[in-house]
N, C-alpha and C positions, 0 to 999 in steps of 0.2 A: 784565250788571249793571255799573254804573259803579264805577270803582276809588275808593280812599280819596282824600279831599281833602288833598293835601300842600302846598297853597299857603302855609300858615303857615311851613313850613320853607324856602321859597324866598325869603323876605323877611328883612331889608330889602336885603341887598347880595348877591343871588344865592343865598345859602343853601347848605347842604351838598349838595343835589341839583341844583345849578347844572349845566347841560349842559356848561359849559366845563371841568368837572372829570371828564367822562366819559372812559373808555378810557385811564386812566393806566397806566403800565407799558409793556410791549412788546406790540404787536399786529401780526400778520402781514398783509401786503398784496402786491400784484403787484410792487412795487419793493423788496421785502424787509421788514424789520421797522421799525416806527416806535416809538421810545421817547418817552414823554411823562412829564415830571416836574414837580411843582409846587414853586415857591419864590417867595415874595413879596419876599424880602429880597436874594437873590443878584443880582449884576450880570454873572455869567458862569457857565455850566455846560458841562462837557465830558464826552462819552462816551469811555470807554477800553475797547477790545476787546482781549482777551487770546488768546494761543495756546491751542489746545485741550489741549495736554499740559503746557506750561510756563506755569503760571498767574501767574508773575511777569514774563512777557515780553509787553509791550504791542505789539500788531501795528498798531493804528490809534488815532488820537485825533481826534475830530470835535466841533466846537462845536454846542451846542443853541441854537435860536433862540427867543427869548421871544415868546409869543403872548398871546391874550386870557386874562384870568383868572389871569395869572402862571403859565401852563403853558408849559414849555419843551419843544421837540421836535426830533427829528432822525430821518431815514429813511435806512437803509443796508442793502444786501444782506448785510452782515456779521452783522446780527442775524437769525440763522436758528436753528431748534431745535438746541440743544446749544452755542450760542455762550456764551462766558464774558465778562462785562463788568462794569464799575463806572462810577461817575460821580464827577466832581470839581466842586466849587462854590467860587466866590469871591464876596466881597461886602465892603461897607464895614465899618469898625470902628465899632461903636456899641453902646450898652447892650443886652444880650440876644443879640447876634450872636457866633458862635464859628466863623467861616469859617477854613478852612485849605486853600489851593488844592492842597496836596500830598496831602491825605487822600483815599484811595480809598474811596468810599461805596457802600453797597448801595442799589439801587433799592428803595424801600419796597414796591413792588408785584411784586417778583421772585417767580416761582413755584418757583424752585429755587436752592439754594446749594451751593457747594463751598468748600474751604479751601485756601489757597495754602501753599507751603512755609514762609512766614514767619508763618503763622497768621492772615493776613488772609482775609476772606470775599469771594467773588466771586458775583455774581448769574449765573444760568444761564437761558437761554431754553428753555422746555419746550413741547412740542406739546400734551400733556395728553389726547390721545385715549384712549378706553377703551370697551370693549364691556360695557355693564351687563347684557346678556342679558335685557332686559325685566324685571329685578328692580326693584321700586319700594320706596318707604319703607313701613314697617309701619303708621305712623300710629296708634299706641296711644292710645286715649282717656285723658284725664287721670285719670279715676276708677279706671282699671285700671293706671295707670303705677306701677311700682316701680323706683326708681332704684338703681343699684349703682355706687358710686364706686370706681374703681380706677386703677392705674398700668399703662401698657402693658407696661413691662418687668417690674414686680414680679408681675403676675398669672401669667405663664407661665414665668418664668425657672427655676423649680425643679420644674415639673410633670413627673412621670415619663412621662406619656402623650404629651407633646409632644416631637417629635424634637429632639435637642440643637441642630441647625442653626437651629431656629426659636425656641429659648428667648429670651424677652424681646423679641420682635419683633412687628410688625404681623401678620405671617403666623401667628405663634404664638398670638396672641390669638384668631384666627378658626379655629384648628385644631379638629377635631371633639371632641377631649378637653375643650377649654375650653367649646365650645358645649354639650356634654352637661352640664357643671356648671351653666352659666347657666340652661339650660332646666329641669333637675331641681330647681334651687333655687327657681325661680318668679319670677325678676326679669324685667323687660321692657325696661329701658333702661340701657345701660352708659355711665356718665359718666366719661370719661377725663381724668385730670390732663393739663396742657398738652402738646400735641403740635405746636404751632407751633415752628419752629426757635428754639432758645434757647442761651444760653452760660452757663458757670460764672463767677461773679465772681472777679476776681483775688485777693481776700482769701481765698476758700476754697481756691483752687489753692495758695496759699502755705502753707496748713495741711494740704495733702495730702487735701483733701476735694473734693466735687463737688456741683453743684446737681442733686439727684436729682429733685425735684418738677417743675422746669421753669418756675417763675414768673419768668423773666428773658428775655423775648422778644427775639430778633434781628430777626424778620421775621414778618409776620402772614399770609403766604400760603404759606409753604413748610413741609411736614411735617418734623419733626425726623429727620434722616437716621440718627442713631445707633440708632433703634428699628427700622430696616429690617434684613433679613438681609444677610449678607456678600455674597451674590450680587447683591442689589439695590444695595448701596452701591458695588460695583465697576461696576455698570451705569450709575451716575450718577443725577442728580436725576429723570430721566424714569422710571427703573426704581423708584426709591423711591416716587414718586407712584403708580405702577401698583400697587405692593404695598399701599400705603395704601388705594387704591380697591378693590382685591381684598378686603381685610379688611372694608370696609364692605359690599360686595356679599354676602359669605358670611354676615355677621351678619344682614343684611336677609333673606336667603333663609331663615334660621332664625327669622325673626319678631322679631328683636332690634333695638332702636333704638341709635344711636350719638349721644351728646351730648358735646360738647367743652367743657372748661373753658378759657375764653379770657381772656387777660390783655391788655386794651387800656388799662389804667389807667396803666401805666408800661412802660419798655423796659429793655434790657440796657445802655443808655448811662449808667445810674446818675446820680449827681450831677455838678455841674460839676467838671471835672477827670477824669471817668471816660472810658471809651472813646468815641471818635467814629467810629461805624460807619455811620450812616445819617441819621436825622432831625436830629440835632444839627448835622451838617455841612451839611445842605441848607437848613434854616431853623429855627434853634434857637428863635427867638422865636415863630414860627408854630406849632410843634408842642408846646412845653412851657410849662407855667404858670410865670409869673415876675412879679416886681415890676417897676416901671418902671425900676429900676436894674439889672435883669438877674439878680437872685438868684432861685433856684428856689423855688417854692411847692410843698412836698412834702406832699401829703395821703395818700400811699400808704405812707410809711415805707421806700421803696425808692430814694430819691435824686432821683427826678423824677416828675412827673405829666403825662400827656398832656393837652394843652389842647383838650378837646372843645368849648370855646366857639369855637374856630377852625373855619371851614368845611372847610378842607383836612384837618385832623386828624379831624374827625367823619366826613367822607366816606371817609377811609381805613378807619375802623371799619366803616362800612356796606358798602363794597366788599369787604372781607375776609369779612364775614358772607355776602354774596351768593355769593361764590366757593365757600365751604365748603358752603353750603346747596344750591347748584345743581350746580356742577361736580363736587363731591365727595360730594354726596347726604347730607350730615350732617342729623340729625333735630332737633337742638336745641343750645342753648348755655347754659352756666352762666357768668355774667359775674363775674369776680373783682373784688372791691372796686367794685361797680357804682355806688356813690354818687359816685365820682370822675367817672364818665361823665356824670352828671347835674348837674355843677357849671357854673354860668353864667360870664359874663365877670367877675363880682364874686367868683367862686369859692364861690358859695352853691348848695347843692343845690336843685333844683326838679324835681318829677315831670313838669312840662311842658317840660322841656329838649328842644330840637329833635331831638337825637340819640335820646333815649329814645322820643320819639313816632315818629320815623322807623323805629326798629327794630320797633315794633309795627305800623305802618301800611304799610310797604313791601310791595307785592304779591310781590316776589321772596323775601320771608321769611315769606310766609303759611304757616301750618301748622307752622312751626318752634317748638319749645318754647323759651321765654325765661325763664331762671331767674336771678334777681339774688342775689348776695351783697350784702345791702342796707346796707352800711356801708363806711367807710374810716376812716383815723386822723386826719382833719382836723376842724376845728371844725364841729359840726353833722353829723358823719359817720354817726351811728347812725340809720338810716332804716327799720328793720323795720316793715312794714305800710304804707309810704308810696309805693310805686311805682305803684300804680294798677291798674285793670282791664287784663287782658292779660298782666300779669307774674305769675310765681310767684317766691316769695322763700324763701331759707333762713330758717327760723324759729328763731332763737337763743333766743327766749323759751321755746319748747317744750323745746329741749335743756336749758336751765338748770332749768326747773321739774321735768322728769322726772328729771334727775340728783338734784336736791334731794330729791324724794319718796322715791326708792328708796335713796339713798346718804347724802348729807350729813345729812338729817333723822334717819336711823337712827343715824348716828354721834353726833349731838347728843343723841338720846334715851337712848343708853347712858350718857351722862355726866350728863344732867339729868333723867332719869326720864320725860320727855315730849318729843315732837317740838316744834319751834319754831312750826309752823303747821299748820292743818287741811288738809282734802282739797279745798277749793273751787277753788283755783288749778290744781291738778293736773287736776281734772275739766274745767275750761275748756279746757285743752290737749288732753285726750283727745277732746273733742267738736269740735275743729277750730279753736280759737283765735278765737272770734267777737269777742273784745275786741281783737284785732289786725287782723283782716281784715274789711272791711265786708260787709254783706249782699249788695251788688252783686257782690263778688268771690267770696265763698263759701269753704268750707273748702279747696278745691283751689288757692287762692292760696298756701297754705303748704306748703313742703317740710319735712317733719318729719325730724329727725335727732337721734341721741343722741351719735354720734361722727362724725368726718370725717377727712380726711387729716391735718389739723393738729390736734394734741391727742392725748390718750391713745387707744389702741385700747380696745375694749370690755373686754377681759381686764385691761388695765392700769388701767382706770377703777375696777375692783373690787379691785385688788391694790396700789395705791400711793396714799398720801396726798399725796405731793409729787413733782414732776418730778425726773428723773435725767438731766440733759442735758450732763454734763461732756464727753462725747465730741464735742460740737458745736464745741468750741474757743472758747467765749465765757464760760468760767468759770461756767456755769450761769445766765447772765443772760437767755438767750433762752427763748422759750416762755412760755405762760401760767402765772401763779402761782395763779390761782383756777380750780380744775378741778372742784369739787363732787364729788370722788371719795372713796372710802372703802376702806381696805385690809382691813377686817374683823378687825383685831387684830394683824397682823404686816405689816411693810412688805416687799412683793415676794415672792420665792420662799419657799415653806414646804412642809413635809410634814404639817402639822397638818390632818387630815381634816375636823375640825369647821369650820375656817376655809375650807378648799377647797370644802366642800359649800355654805357660805353664799355664797361667791363665785359658784359655778355657778348657784345659784338667783337671785342678784342679776342675773346676765347674762340669765337667762330672763325675769325681770321686765322688764328694760329692753327686751329684744327683743319681748316680748309687747306691751308698751305701744306701742312704735314701730309694729309691724305690724298692730295692731288699732285704732289711732287714726284719726279722720277727718282727711283731708289726704293728701298724697302722701308716702309713706315713702322715705327714702334710707338704704340699708344700705351701710356701708363694707366694702370687700372684705377678707375674712379674719375679720371679726367673726362670720360664720356658724359658724366653728369655733374661735373664741377665740384668735386669734393675739396674740403679744406683741411689743413693742419694748423690753422690759426697762425700762419706766418713762420712756423718752424721749418727751416730748410735742411734739417739734419736729424730727422726723427728716428734715428737708428735705435734709440734706447727706450722707446715708448711702446710697450705692448698693451694698448688700451684703445678706447674709442677714438683717440686722436688719430690713430693709424689704421683702425679697422674700417672697412667701407661701410657706409650707411646706405641702406636700401629704401629709406623713406625720403622721397624727393618732392621738392616744391615744384609748382608748374613750370617755372623757368628751367629747372633741371631736366624735366621731362622733354621740354622743347630742345634743349641742347643734345640730349640723347638721340632725339629724332634726327637732328642734323648729322650726328656721327654715323648713324645707320644709313642715311641718305648718301653721305659722302663715300662710304665704303661700298655701297651698291654701285655708285657711279664709277668708282675705281674698277670694280669687277667688270662692268659693262663696256668700258672704254679702254681698249688696249693701248691707245695713244698715250694714256697717262702712265703706263708702266713699261717703258721700253727695256729691252734686254741689253741692247748695245747703244753706244753713242753713234750717231750718224756721222759719216765722213763727207766732208764738203765735196760736192761734185760727183759723188759715188752713190750707188744704190746699196744701202746697208740693210740686210734682212733683220727683222725684229728690232729695228731702231725706230725713233720718231724724228722725222724731219721737222725742225723747229724754225718758225718765222716770228719776227718781232716787229710790232707796230706801235706807234705813239697814239695819243688820244684822238688825233685827227685821222687815224686810219692810214698814216703814211709809215713807210719803213723807218725804223728807229735810226737816227743819226748818231754818229760817234759822240757828239757833244751831249746829246740827251742822256746817254748811259751814265755819265758822271755828274750831271748837273743836279745839285741838291734840291733845286726848286722844282725839278721834274720827277714826280713820284708816281706816274701813271704809265701803265704798260698793257699792251695786248699781246698775248702769247698764243701762237697757233702751233699745235703739234699734230702731225699727220703720220699715222703708223705705216710701217713697211712690213706687212704681215707675212709670216711663214705658215701659220696654222689658223689664225683668226681672221675674220673679215676686215677689210680696210676700214679705218676709223679716223676721224679728224675732230679735234675739239679746239675751242678758243676760250682762253681764260683772261678775263680783265682783272687788273689789280690796280687799286688806287690807294696809295699810302700817304694821304694828306687829309687834314681835318676840314677841308673845304670841298663841297660837292663839285662835280665836274660832269660835263657832257662829253661822251665818247662816241666817235663815229666808227661804225663797223667797217673793216677794210674790204677791198675788192680781192677776192681769192679765186683762182682758177677752178671752174666746175662747181663753185659754191652756189647753190640755189637759195638756201635759207639758213639762218642761225636759230637754233631752238634753245631757248633758255631752260637750263636744267637745275641751277642752284644759285642762290645769292646769300652772302653772309649778312646782308642788310636786313633779311627777314628774321623775325624772332622765331618763327617756326617754318620749316620747309614748305614751299608752296605745293599745292596740288595742281596737276595739269601742266601743259606746256604752252609757251608763248613764242611765236615765230617772228623773226626779223629778216630783213634782206640787207645786202651790202649798201652802205650809205646811210642806213638808219642811224638815228642818234639814240643812245642809251644814257639815261641820267643815272650816274653812279653816286651813291650816297658817300659821305665822308668815310674814309678808312674802310674800304669794303672790297669784296671780290665778287665776280659774277662768272659762272661757267656756262658755256654754250656747246651744243653739238652742231658741227657744221655738216650740212646735208647737200 
């Protein structure tokens, strides 16, 4: 079969897939290693090779020769596996150029890094050989995908079943104790916060803090060495990479995918005047967005924005993705601030951007899951729903509506006697967000989430009205001010059992909605047992017990974990909950779910009830249209009001009985099944959900 047509990204001036940009970085050959570096503005580039032990002692300096496509190269036997090296670049003084011939710079394509005694970074040549033992990628279908977002260190740092030497490491993440948790929970795909080599900002170091999340990349090809075991760190970059690949292999053996959160929108070089570690020193104008006068155009809020309108910068992204997807066998990528990657030479977002199209069409990235965070902080940066077929997108509209329905609307109703809106918008999100994603893309274009690494944890979402971020050193200015949270009567910690019970049920409602909605669910690590960050909704700078998962759980946390396991079991067993396509009115649509909507009396929902703020009760019936799985039909009752209500089960064609499967009103999932028939009345507790299988 013919490959995709990539001709449009090869024009007009070579394009990001221009063969002249092939094989950048170090490649081994019969005469040693060849280093190839791109710079369109430099007039001299030099290779500096360092002693294997004393990283501040340069043993050789060799000039690179400029070739076609502004690619500079040199071949030397000194560039062998294990060699430490850097480059220097010089060029003309002009707007946008920031050359300094004394700066020692990282090769942007370096596969390994080490740090010198003076804190400077050196690139390291790695061999990269690894025995995968015939283990392939799990290739989880999208409709069965359940994403679990977590931090390499935070996941295993405090786990009692993981040996202390492996705590907080790549090896620890793939330890049998962790794999047992992932599998028993029922997730399929682990999305890791950034693992590319990163640095802590000088500002945080001055405050005695650290960049814990890792959204401050030094290099797009090297795994972050601090997450490796002490033995691997002593063994150097080759051993670190081996440990990382070993983690991937073990997770794949268990049937679990590995998705990386990748930060290609900005780098650790910050704004002008920040560190000069790599791209800035090689070709500042070529790699970063700027005005004609050389001022940075920052659409990321991080000081700089990578200029993906430049062929070399866009190619750097593609080559990094190819490396991780093939050499390291990564299953997918979540693109941080992905709108930045789709901005053209005029800094305007377009879904037809050559880089976005190349990510979708590149045969070397076929099968990789591509998840966009579809916004940045620049003009026109909010692009949810606009990335086009082939992309999945974080659905912030889903997050906001679900939080509103179960939390801020309830808070409002307590003060105003009625909620501000009806149930219609919530139902749209529950059914797959067809008002956001086109029929061509379907419900699986949306990654549904209620929480993520940034923002409140699930427990904090139901425990705090406002953020508590003073520990971040910014006088509480950082972090989102609009959280759509609700503390249920007391801010933060309390012993009031009435409030605690309301909070627990609110968590069950939020989790039930997330895991029973059409679309791809993303669960944030620790939410399955209600972890807290004590109201900090921007804990990016805390590498401590505040952010590490605790594995010692109170009885109510064990009950919550049992609910999540039950919900994910029900999602697996009931294909009506995970349609691949939107059903078309009056047509048979394969692998869709035909949806019917009823009120609390069992009658078809009227148009007036959809928007009536006083009507917050709904019965949702989804019937699958299977291609591979057996026919399946479910009914989900939703009651978003703090007054109990009796709900009459509707008359459905061919329905013999309704089997109760799960209720958010239960502190612990029920054992056994309870059957009902059409016309039976079900007493729904205040603010609760109830799932039935229709037989």
